[in-house]
C-alpha positions in Angstrom: 24.8 -15.0 73.3 26.7 -17.6 71.2 27.7 -16.9 67.9 25.4 -19.5 66.4 22.4 -17.8 68.3 23.3 -14.2 67.0 23.7 -15.8 63.5 20.3 -17.4 63.6 18.5 -14.2 64.8 20.3 -12.3 61.9 19.0 -15.2 59.4 15.4 -14.9 60.7 15.6 -11.0 60.6 16.6 -11.4 56.9 14.0 -14.0 56.3 11.3 -11.3 57.5 12.4 -8.7 55.5 12.6 -10.9 52.6 9.4 -12.2 53.2 7.8 -8.6 53.8 9.0 -7.6 50.6 7.7 -10.6 48.7 4.4 -9.8 50.2 4.7 -6.1 49.1 5.7 -7.2 45.7 2.4 -9.5 45.8 0.3 -6.8 46.5 1.9 -4.6 44.0 1.3 -7.1 41.3 -2.3 -7.8 42.3 -3.0 -3.9 42.0 -1.6 -4.2 38.7 -4.9 -6.2 37.7 -7.2 -3.5 39.0 -6.3 -0.4 36.8 -7.8 3.1 37.9 -11.2 3.4 36.1 -11.7 6.9 34.7 -14.7 8.8 33.9 -15.7 8.7 30.0 -14.6 12.2 29.2 -15.2 11.3 25.1 -18.0 9.3 23.7 -19.0 8.7 20.0 -22.1 11.1 21.2 -19.8 13.9 22.2 -18.2 13.6 18.9 -21.3 13.5 16.7 -21.1 9.8 15.5 -24.0 7.7 15.2 -23.5 4.4 17.2 -24.8 1.3 18.9 -23.8 0.6 22.5 -22.9 -3.3 22.7 -22.5 -5.4 25.6 -20.9 -9.0 24.9 -19.3 -11.9 26.9 -15.8 -13.2 26.8 -15.3 -17.0 26.5 -14.9 -17.1 30.2 -18.2 -15.2 30.9 -16.6 -11.6 31.5 -19.1 -9.1 30.7 -17.5 -6.4 28.1 -18.8 -3.2 26.7 -18.0 -1.4 23.5 -19.2 1.3 21.2 -19.8 0.4 17.2 -19.6 3.4 15.4 -22.2 3.2 12.4 -20.6 2.9 8.6 -21.9 2.4 5.3 -23.9 -0.6 4.5 -21.6 -3.4 3.0 -18.5 -1.7 4.5 -15.9 -3.4 6.8 -15.3 -3.0 10.4 -12.4 -1.7 11.9 -11.4 -2.9 15.6 -9.6 -0.7 18.0 -8.1 -2.5 20.8 -6.6 -0.1 23.7 -3.3 -0.2 25.6 -3.3 -1.5 29.5 -4.7 1.5 31.6 -6.6 2.9 29.0 -10.4 2.3 27.7 -12.3 2.9 24.8 -13.0 6.9 25.7 -9.3 7.6 25.6 -8.4 5.9 22.6 -11.2 7.5 20.7 -10.2 10.9 21.8 -6.4 10.0 21.1 -7.6 8.6 17.6 -10.3 11.0 16.9 -8.7 12.3 13.3 -8.2 8.6 12.2 -11.4 7.5 13.5 -13.2 10.3 11.7 -11.5 9.5 8.6 -12.5 6.0 8.8 -16.1 6.6 9.6 -16.5 9.3 6.8 -15.1 6.8 4.2 -17.5 4.3 5.5 -16.0 1.9 7.8 -17.6 0.8 11.0 -15.6 1.3 13.9 -15.4 -0.8 17.1 -14.0 0.6 20.4 -14.2 -1.6 23.4 -13.1 -1.7 27.0 -10.8 -5.0 27.8 -11.7 -6.8 31.1 -11.0 -4.9 34.2 -10.8 -1.4 32.1 -13.6 1.2 31.6 -17.2 -0.2 31.7 -16.3 -3.9 31.4 -16.3 -6.2 34.4 -13.8 -8.6 36.3 -9.8 -7.7 36.6 -7.3 -7.1 34.0 -5.0 -10.1 33.1 -2.4 -7.7 31.8 -2.4 -9.3 28.2 -2.6 -13.1 29.2 -6.2 -13.4 28.7 -7.3 -10.1 26.6 -6.9 -12.4 23.3 -10.4 -13.7 24.5 -11.7 -10.3 24.7 -10.8 -9.5 21.3 -12.0 -12.4 19.8 -15.5 -12.0 21.5 -15.4 -8.4 20.0 -14.9 -9.5 16.6 -17.5 -11.9 17.0 -20.0 -9.7 18.3 -19.6 -7.3 15.4 -19.5 -9.4 12.6 -23.0 -10.7 13.5 -24.5 -7.5 12.0 -25.5 -8.3 8.7 -24.8 -4.6 7.3 -21.0 -5.1 7.9 -19.0 -7.0 5.2 -17.7 -9.9 6.7 -14.3 -8.5 6.6 -12.3 -6.9 9.5 -9.2 -4.9 10.6 -7.7 -5.0 14.2 -5.4 -1.9 15.5 -3.9 -3.2 18.7 -1.9 -0.9 21.0 0.6 -2.3 23.8 -1.7 -4.9 25.6 -3.9 -4.7 22.8 -1.2 -5.6 20.3 -0.6 -8.6 22.3 -4.2 -9.3 22.1 -4.3 -8.8 18.4 -2.0 -11.7 17.6 -3.9 -14.6 19.2 -7.3 -13.1 19.1 -7.0 -12.3 15.2 -5.4 -15.5 14.2 -8.5 -17.7 14.6 -11.3 -15.2 12.9 -10.7 -15.8 9.0 -12.7 -12.4 8.5 -9.6 -10.5 9.9 -7.5 -9.5 7.0 -5.0 -6.7 8.3 -3.6 -6.2 11.7 -1.8 -3.3 13.1 0.5 -4.0 16.0 1.3 -0.5 17.8 4.2 -0.9 20.2 4.1 -4.3 20.9 6.0 -5.6 23.6 6.7 -9.6 24.0 7.3 -9.9 27.7 4.7 -8.9 30.3 7.1 -9.7 33.0 9.7 -7.7 31.7 7.4 -4.7 31.1 6.3 -4.5 35.0 10.0 -4.9 35.9 10.8 -1.8 34.1 7.8 0.0 35.3 8.8 -1.1 39.2 12.7 -0.3 38.5 11.7 3.0 37.5 9.3 3.7 40.3 11.5 2.3 43.2 14.8 3.3 41.7 15.9 -0.4 42.0 19.9 -0.6 40.8 20.5 -2.6 37.8 22.3 -5.3 39.5 19.3 -6.2 41.0 17.0 -6.5 37.7 17.7 -10.0 37.1 16.3 -11.1 40.7 13.3 -8.4 40.7 12.2 -10.1 37.3 12.4 -13.5 38.6 10.2 -12.4 41.7 7.8 -10.5 39.4 7.4 -13.4 36.8 6.7 -15.7 39.9 4.2 -13.7 41.5 2.4 -13.0 38.1 1.9 -16.8 37.8 0.4 -16.8 41.2 -1.7 -14.1 41.0 -3.1 -14.5 37.5 -2.9 -18.5 37.9 -0.8 -18.9 34.8 1.4 -21.9 34.1 3.9 -19.8 32.3 4.3 -16.1 31.8 6.0 -16.7 28.3 3.8 -15.4 25.6 5.5 -17.3 22.7 4.7 -14.7 20.5 7.3 -15.1 18.1 5.7 -18.5 17.4 2.3 -17.0 17.2 2.9 -13.9 14.8 3.7 -16.2 11.6 0.2 -17.8 12.5 -1.4 -14.4 11.4 -0.2 -15.1 7.5 -1.7 -14.8 5.1 -3.0 -11.3 6.7 -1.3 -8.1 5.9 0.5 -7.0 9.1 1.8 -3.3 9.9 4.1 -3.0 12.8 4.1 0.7 14.4 7.1 1.5 16.6 8.7 4.7 18.1 12.1 5.5 16.9 14.8 4.1 17.3 13.6 0.4 16.7 14.4 -1.7 19.8 15.9 -5.1 19.6 12.2 -7.0 20.6 10.4 -5.1 18.0 12.8 -6.3 15.3 12.7 -9.6 16.3 8.6 -9.3 16.2 8.9 -8.1 12.7 11.3 -10.5 11.3 9.3 -13.6 12.7 6.3 -12.2 10.7 5.4 -13.5 7.3 4.8 -11.2 4.2 2.9 -9.1 3.5 4.1 -6.9 6.3 5.6 -3.5 6.8 7.3 -1.5 9.5 6.3 2.4 10.3 8.7 4.1 12.5 7.2 7.2 14.0 8.4 9.9 16.6 5.3 8.7 19.0 2.8 5.8 18.9 -0.6 5.3 20.1 1.0 4.3 23.5 2.3 7.9 24.1 0.7 11.1 24.3 0.4 12.1 20.5 0.2 15.6 20.4 0.2 18.2 17.7 2.6 17.2 14.6 3.2 13.7 16.1 -0.7 13.2 16.2 -1.0 14.5 12.9 1.6 12.3 11.5 0.2 9.1 13.3 -3.2 9.6 11.5 -1.8 10.4 8.1 0.6 7.7 7.9 -1.9 5.0 9.4 -4.5 6.2 7.0 -2.3 5.7 4.0 -1.4 2.2 5.2 -5.0 1.3 5.6 -5.9 2.5 2.1 -2.8 0.1 0.8 -3.8 -3.0 2.8 -7.4 -2.7 3.8 -9.0 -0.7 1.4 -12.9 0.1 1.7 -15.8 -0.9 -1.0 -17.7 1.8 -2.9 -21.1 2.2 -1.5 -22.8 5.5 -0.7 -25.9 5.8 1.6 -25.8 5.1 5.4 -28.4 2.8 6.9 -29.3 2.0 10.2 -28.0 -0.9 11.7 -30.2 -4.4 11.9 -28.8 -7.1 14.2 -30.0 -10.5 13.3 
């Protein structure tokens, strides 16, 4: 066998390996758009909240579902946008203390499932189209005349990405909380794959390029660049609260610096994207509550009435 033929066989073998690896990566990324759906272990009913079960539709026709926990007439609404892989039930349980305080004070609270999560339809777009879901959620709850046309948004992880663009076009949003915001979806997936597959550090740039290319193919997006640093300033004049885990990372610092005043950074031992157990949960609930009172104070009504949708 000639040297050239042997070289050809080696190249074909390497191409097959590369092609197989590429197919495996494409399949893995496709799986990311189908997060595992869990049973709803917690609901407003189990926590004795009075609520409406709302169904609404995103701009591209995706059917979404949420819970609108009743507040007092004339009070504003607080919308909670969960992270990737979570749902309205899980975030309700995790933030029970904060949501209870909001409810007792009179705020309406809306928790919904992003596309591909919980009871909502379709598949996840990992943060590329979820801003449309949040925008639809805001429009759905602001139709209720018992709710003051004033809203706040708490976005966690993927929900924080959605909160930036989904809130900027809704004038009624006055306060936005960005919890564990990450600006690079490709980088986030690459980090996870690197940990799961024990990819050596020198191969990370190549893996990220492959992830980026496959994301564009699977999700049919022209670019994976979210351009958050140019979108964050567009939230002005809304008040912004960044919630990050200690120590502060470079990406989080850049996002904070891109925002215009009024803004604040809250550094905690844990954020809502983590476990939030024991003292960390208490600290999170208490400190966010203080910031909400500062930047999004309630009105002073007393009697709670049934919602009327018109």
